[in-house]
C-alpha positions in Angstrom: -15.3 23.6 -16.2 -12.5 23.8 -13.6 -12.8 26.5 -11.0 -9.7 27.6 -9.2 -9.8 28.9 -5.7 -6.5 30.3 -4.4 -5.2 32.8 -1.9 -2.1 34.0 -3.7 -0.8 34.7 -7.2 -4.4 34.9 -8.6 -3.8 38.2 -10.3 -0.8 36.8 -12.2 -2.8 33.7 -12.9 -5.7 35.7 -14.4 -3.3 37.5 -16.7 -1.6 34.3 -17.6 -4.9 32.7 -18.5 -5.7 35.7 -20.7 -2.4 35.3 -22.3 -3.0 31.6 -22.9 -6.4 32.4 -24.4 -4.9 35.0 -26.7 -2.1 32.8 -27.9 -4.5 30.0 -28.5 -6.6 32.2 -30.8 -4.1 33.9 -33.3 -6.7 34.0 -36.1 -9.1 36.0 -33.9 -6.3 38.4 -33.0 -5.4 38.9 -36.6 -9.0 39.6 -37.6 -9.3 42.2 -34.8 -6.0 44.0 -35.5 -5.4 43.4 -39.2 -7.4 46.6 -40.2 -9.4 46.7 -43.4 -10.4 43.3 -44.6 -13.5 41.5 -43.2 -11.9 38.1 -43.9 -9.5 36.2 -41.7 -5.9 37.1 -42.4 -6.6 40.7 -43.6 -4.1 43.3 -44.5 -0.7 43.2 -42.8 -0.4 47.0 -43.2 -0.7 49.1 -40.1 0.3 46.1 -37.9 -0.4 47.6 -34.5 -1.3 44.2 -32.8 0.8 41.6 -31.1 2.6 40.9 -34.3 4.0 44.4 -34.1 6.1 43.3 -31.1 4.1 45.3 -28.5 3.1 43.9 -25.1 0.4 44.9 -22.8 1.7 47.6 -20.4 3.0 46.2 -17.1 2.5 42.5 -18.0 5.4 40.2 -18.0 4.1 37.1 -19.8 7.0 35.0 -18.7 6.5 35.6 -15.0 2.7 35.2 -15.3 3.0 31.9 -17.1 5.4 30.7 -14.4 2.9 31.6 -11.7 0.3 29.8 -13.7 2.3 26.6 -13.9 3.2 26.8 -10.2 -0.5 27.1 -9.3 -1.5 24.2 -11.6 1.3 22.0 -10.2 -0.2 22.1 -6.7 -3.8 21.5 -7.7 -5.6 18.7 -6.0 -6.4 15.5 -7.8 -9.9 14.0 -7.6 -8.7 11.5 -4.9 -7.1 14.3 -2.9 -10.4 16.2 -3.0 -12.1 13.1 -1.5 -9.5 12.7 1.1 -9.7 16.4 2.0 -13.4 16.1 2.6 -12.7 13.3 5.0 -10.1 15.3 7.0 -12.3 18.3 7.3 -15.1 16.2 8.6 -12.9 14.4 11.1 -11.8 17.7 12.5 -15.4 18.8 12.8 -16.2 15.6 14.6 -13.4 16.3 17.1 -14.8 19.7 17.6 -18.3 18.4 18.3 -16.9 15.7 20.7 -15.1 18.4 22.7 -18.3 20.5 22.9 -20.1 17.4 24.2 -17.5 16.9 26.8 -17.5 20.5 28.0 -21.3 20.3 28.4 -21.0 17.1 30.6 -18.2 18.7 32.6 -20.6 21.3 34.0 -22.9 18.7 35.5 -22.8 17.1 39.0 -21.9 13.5 39.7 -21.5 12.6 36.0 -18.2 10.7 36.1 -19.2 7.8 33.9 -20.6 10.0 31.1 -17.5 12.3 31.3 -15.2 9.3 31.0 -17.1 8.2 27.9 -17.0 11.6 26.3 -13.4 12.0 27.1 -12.6 8.7 25.4 -14.7 9.6 22.3 -12.9 12.9 22.1 -9.5 11.2 22.3 -10.5 8.8 19.5 -11.8 11.7 17.3 -8.6 13.7 17.7 -6.5 10.7 16.9 -8.6 10.0 13.8 -8.3 13.6 12.6 -4.5 13.6 13.1 -4.1 10.3 11.3 -6.2 11.2 8.3 -4.4 14.6 8.1 -1.0 12.8 8.1 -2.1 10.4 5.4 -3.3 13.3 3.3 0.0 15.1 3.5 2.0 12.0 2.8 0.1 11.5 -0.5 1.4 14.8 -2.0 3.4 14.8 -5.2 6.9 16.3 -5.2 5.7 19.5 -6.9 3.0 19.8 -4.3 5.4 19.3 -1.5 7.7 22.0 -2.9 5.0 24.5 -3.8 3.0 24.1 -0.6 6.1 23.8 1.7 5.1 26.7 4.0 1.5 25.7 4.2 2.5 22.1 5.1 4.9 23.4 7.7 2.2 25.5 9.3 -0.3 22.6 9.3 2.3 20.3 10.8 2.9 22.8 13.6 -0.9 23.0 14.2 -1.1 19.2 14.2 1.7 19.0 16.8 0.0 21.5 19.0 -3.3 19.6 18.7 -1.6 16.5 19.9 0.0 18.3 22.8 -3.3 19.9 23.9 -5.0 16.5 23.7 -2.4 15.0 26.0 -2.7 18.0 28.4 -6.5 17.4 28.6 -5.9 13.7 29.1 -3.6 14.4 32.0 -6.1 16.8 33.5 -8.8 14.2 33.2 -6.7 11.6 35.0 -6.0 14.1 37.8 -9.7 14.9 38.2 -11.9 12.5 40.2 -14.9 13.2 38.1 -17.3 13.1 41.1 -17.7 16.9 41.1 -18.0 19.5 38.3 -14.7 19.5 36.4 -11.7 21.1 38.0 -10.3 24.5 36.8 -7.3 22.5 35.4 -9.6 20.4 33.2 -11.6 23.4 32.1 -8.5 25.2 31.1 -7.2 22.2 29.2 -10.5 21.9 27.3 -10.3 25.5 26.3 -6.7 25.0 25.1 -7.7 22.0 23.0 -10.6 24.0 21.5 -8.2 26.7 20.4 -5.9 24.1 18.9 -8.7 22.5 17.0 -9.7 25.9 15.6 -6.1 26.6 14.4 -5.9 23.1 13.0 -9.1 23.7 11.0 -7.9 27.1 9.8 -4.7 25.8 8.5 -6.5 22.9 6.7 -8.8 25.4 5.0 -5.9 27.5 3.9 -4.2 24.5 2.4 -7.3 23.4 0.6 -7.7 26.9 -0.9 -4.1 26.8 -2.2 -4.9 23.4 -3.8 -8.1 24.9 -5.4 -10.4 22.8 -3.2 -13.7 24.5 -2.5 -14.0 23.8 1.2 -17.3 25.6 1.6 -19.2 22.3 1.7 -16.3 19.9 2.5 -17.0 17.5 5.3 -20.8 18.1 5.2 -22.5 14.8 4.3 -19.6 13.9 2.0 -17.7 11.5 4.4 -19.4 8.7 6.2 -17.9 6.5 9.0 -18.7 2.8 8.9 -19.6 0.9 12.1 -16.9 -1.4 13.5 -17.3 -5.0 12.2 -15.7 -7.9 14.2 -15.1 -11.2 12.3 -14.1 -14.4 14.0 -11.5 -16.4 12.0 -10.2 -19.8 12.9 -6.8 -20.8 11.5 -4.7 -23.8 12.6 -7.3 -24.2 15.4 -6.5 -20.7 16.6 -9.6 -18.4 17.0 -8.8 -14.9 15.9 -10.9 -11.7 16.0 -10.3 -9.2 13.3 -11.9 -5.8 13.9 -12.5 -3.7 10.7 -13.4 0.0 10.7 -13.8 2.3 7.7 -14.7 5.5 6.0 -16.5 6.3 2.7 -16.0 9.7 1.1 -17.9 11.3 -1.7 -15.8 12.2 -4.7 -16.4 13.4 -8.2 -19.5 13.2 -10.3 -19.0 13.0 -14.0 -21.0 11.6 -16.9 -23.9 10.4 -14.8 -21.5 8.4 -12.6 -20.7 9.1 -8.9 -17.4 8.0 -7.3 -16.9 7.4 -3.6 -13.5 6.5 -2.0 -13.4 3.7 0.5 -10.8 3.1 3.2 -11.1 0.0 5.4 -8.7 -0.8 8.2 -8.5 -4.3 9.6 -6.8 -4.6 13.0 -4.4 -7.7 12.9 -3.3 -7.4 16.5 -4.9 -10.7 17.4 -3.1 -12.5 14.6 0.2 -10.9 15.9 -0.4 -12.2 19.4 -1.2 -15.7 18.2 1.3 -15.9 15.3 3.6 -18.4 16.8 0.8 -20.8 17.4 -0.7 -20.2 14.0 2.6 -21.0 12.3 3.1 -24.1 14.5 -0.2 -25.4 13.3 0.7 -24.7 9.7 4.3 -25.8 9.7 5.2 -28.1 12.6 5.7 -31.7 11.5 7.5 -34.8 12.9 7.7 -37.4 10.2 9.6 -40.5 11.4 11.3 -40.9 8.1 11.4 -37.4 6.6 11.2 -33.8 7.7 10.8 -32.6 11.3 10.0 -28.9 11.8 9.5 -27.2 15.1 8.6 -23.5 15.1 10.1 -22.0 18.3 8.9 -18.4 17.9 7.4 -16.3 15.1 6.8 -12.5 15.1 4.7 -10.5 12.7 5.6 -6.8 12.7 4.8 -3.7 10.6 7.3 -2.5 8.0 5.2 0.0 6.1 3.8 -0.5 3.5 4.8 -4.2 4.1 5.2 -6.4 7.1 8.0 -8.6 8.3 7.8 -12.1 9.7 10.8 -13.4 11.7 10.6 -17.1 12.5 13.0 -19.2 14.6 12.8 -22.9 14.0 14.5 -26.3 14.5 14.8 -28.6 11.5 15.7 -32.2 11.0 15.7 -34.5 8.1 15.7 -38.3 8.5 15.9 -41.2 6.1 15.0 -44.8 6.8 16.5 -47.9 5.1 15.7 -51.6 5.6 18.5 -54.1 5.5 18.3 -57.7 6.4 14.8 -57.1 7.7 15.9 -54.4 10.1 15.0 -50.7 9.7 17.8 -48.2 10.1 17.2 -44.5 10.7 19.8 -41.9 9.7 19.8 -38.2 10.4 20.8 -36.4 7.2 20.4 -32.8 8.4 19.8 -31.0 11.7 20.1 -27.4 12.8 18.5 -24.2 14.0 17.6 -21.3 11.8 16.1 -17.8 11.9 14.3 -16.8 8.7 12.9 -13.4 7.6 10.0 -13.1 5.2 8.8 -9.8 3.9 5.1 -9.6 2.9 3.8 -6.9 0.6 0.0 -6.6 -0.2 -1.1 -6.3 -3.8 -4.3 -6.1 -5.7 -4.8 -7.9 -9.0 -6.7 -6.4 -12.0 -9.8 -8.4 -11.0 -9.7 -6.8 -7.5 -8.4 -9.9 -5.7 -6.2 -9.3 -2.7 -2.8 -10.9 -2.8 0.5 -11.0 -0.9 4.0 -10.9 -2.5 6.3 -12.8 -0.2 10.1 -12.4 -0.4 12.6 -14.4 1.6 15.0 -12.1 3.4 17.9 -12.8 5.8 18.5 -16.4 6.7 20.6 -17.2 9.7 21.6 -20.9 9.3 24.7 -22.8 8.6 25.7 -25.5 6.1 23.2 -27.5 4.2 20.3 -26.2 6.2 21.2 -22.6 5.2 21.5 -23.6 1.5 18.2 -25.4 1.6 16.5 -22.4 3.1 18.1 -19.8 0.8 17.8 -21.6 -2.5 16.0 -24.9 -2.0 12.5 -26.2 -1.6 12.5 -25.8 2.2 12.8 -22.0 1.9 10.1 -21.9 -0.7 7.8 -24.0 1.4 8.3 -21.8 4.5 7.8 -18.6 2.5 4.6 -19.8 0.9 3.1 -21.2 4.1 3.7 -18.0 6.0 2.2 -15.9 3.1 -0.9 -18.1 2.7 -1.5 -18.0 6.5 -1.5 -14.2 6.7 -3.5 -13.9 3.5 -6.1 -16.3 4.7 -6.7 -14.2 7.8 -6.9 -11.0 5.7 -9.4 -12.5 3.3 -11.6 -14.0 5.9 -11.4 -11.4 8.7 -10.9 -8.2 6.8 -12.8 -9.0 3.6 -13.2 -5.7 1.7 -16.8 -6.2 0.7 -18.0 -7.9 3.8 -17.1 -4.9 5.9 -19.4 -2.7 3.7 -23.2 -2.4 4.1 -25.3 -4.9 2.1 -26.6 -2.3 -0.3 -23.1 -1.0 -1.2 -21.1 -4.2 -1.8 -22.2 -4.7 -5.4 -20.8 -1.3 -6.5 -17.5 -1.6 -4.6 -14.0 -2.6 -6.0 -10.7 -3.0 -4.2 -7.9 -0.9 -5.7 -4.9 -0.8 -3.3 -3.8 -2.4 -0.1 -0.9 -1.9 2.4 0.2 -2.7 5.9 0.4 0.1 8.5 1.6 0.4 12.1 -1.2 1.7 14.3 0.7 2.3 17.5 3.1 0.3 19.7 4.0 -2.1 16.9 0.4 -3.1 16.2 -0.3 -4.2 12.6 -3.2 -3.2 10.4 -4.2 -4.0 6.8 -5.5 -0.9 5.1 -7.5 -1.4 1.9 -8.5 1.4 -0.4 -11.2 1.0 -3.0 -14.0 2.9 -4.7 -17.7 2.8 -5.2 -19.3 3.8 -8.5 -23.0 4.3 -8.9 -25.2 6.0 -11.5 -27.3 9.1 -10.6 -30.5 7.0 -10.2 -28.8 4.9 -7.5 -27.1 7.8 -5.7 -30.0 8.7 -3.3 -30.3 5.0 -2.1 -26.5 4.8 -1.6 -26.1 8.0 0.3 -29.2 7.2 2.4 -27.6 3.8 3.4 -24.3 5.5 4.1 -25.9 8.1 6.3 -27.6 5.4 8.3 -24.3 3.6 8.8 -22.6 6.8 9.8 -25.4 7.4 12.4 -24.9 3.8 13.8 -21.2 4.4 14.0 -21.6 7.6 15.9 -24.1 6.1 18.4 -22.2 2.9 18.9 -20.9 2.4 22.5 -18.1 0.1 21.5 -15.2 2.1 19.9 -12.9 0.7 17.2 -9.9 -1.0 18.7 -7.6 0.8 16.3 -8.7 4.1 17.9 -8.3 2.9 21.5 -6.2 4.9 23.9 
């Protein structure tokens, strides 16, 4: 059974639902209003029922059904209910981190702990705002239209939350931390607390409009995973890929329980070393053949894809022997700038892939033709794609980032690239975990342990750094 929780139009909805029920049961209506006969479809005489053209006093069925359809159009999907639980919990975490900071601010000579609490709070606020933004971006067009005012109010609350967080940050920088917190910092903390409360209030209101029962949302239904750092070596370049994640409880149907998984792999280290990585993959200096020299290579976000821009020098030589003497001839030489767009994909078997498309090519003559429509362009595109995919598969492997007891039940569903601030690139992988009722307790127990480890960890995810 579907339960609908809403703050407006519910009277009209109730009438509409009654109307739908009545229209769906014409035989019952005829039995009740036909008069006389005890069998279905009794006498038509004395037709005082709906067939007589009468309507219930004060009920406009057309308007009520319109309200009904409007309400149903904004109802949350099962995935949105999972995401909502995560954003509610993230806001609650920010609230708890603020409370912890306020407690430390009242103590003497506690600068180190205050600094730690302040950073944790900044991370928590950033996480709450990021998850909230992703939640709103996933709305359908009918949801965007029907919830326009609610979205606007939540957006305003989000903006205020960010402003108050910055105000507290500035107050913290101005405060030495060697004494109890300054009045400026205390005032800023109070302002942030109020902003978090408004933010949570608007989230709850939006959830109610989408028929999400938020009474238990965020309570033991979303679990943060500890940061995992994997060392990857590609083209003799050591790269560290930091992966963080969240697992959220979803629907339970037919003895099966579904959890949503979102893992975020920070590819900043790959970006910093990308020129050297491509040099190791592409540079060559055949005496009689191709010579490729990568001058620069940049990997940048272009959500939900990424863009590679490589500058290179290319030569092609041929060697012939005549009268016992080898002659070398330069066939082709030039400089080029090549763009390759990379879009993540997930196959039906759950394997991560990259679709690579050659974009703008800035090169003249035969070199330009060879890059745009020849084997040289294909080779460059494929090498670039395979290099990035190798790092994603090794460093941000979807299942490796999950706890041991969870991996067997997890499947990758979607993947995308995202910018995580100042041009930094991350690979975001969405999946799901499905377990039967008899495995549920073990799974949630493991997730709670991981959530506790993540909360107690001193090292914070690089993606959430200030």
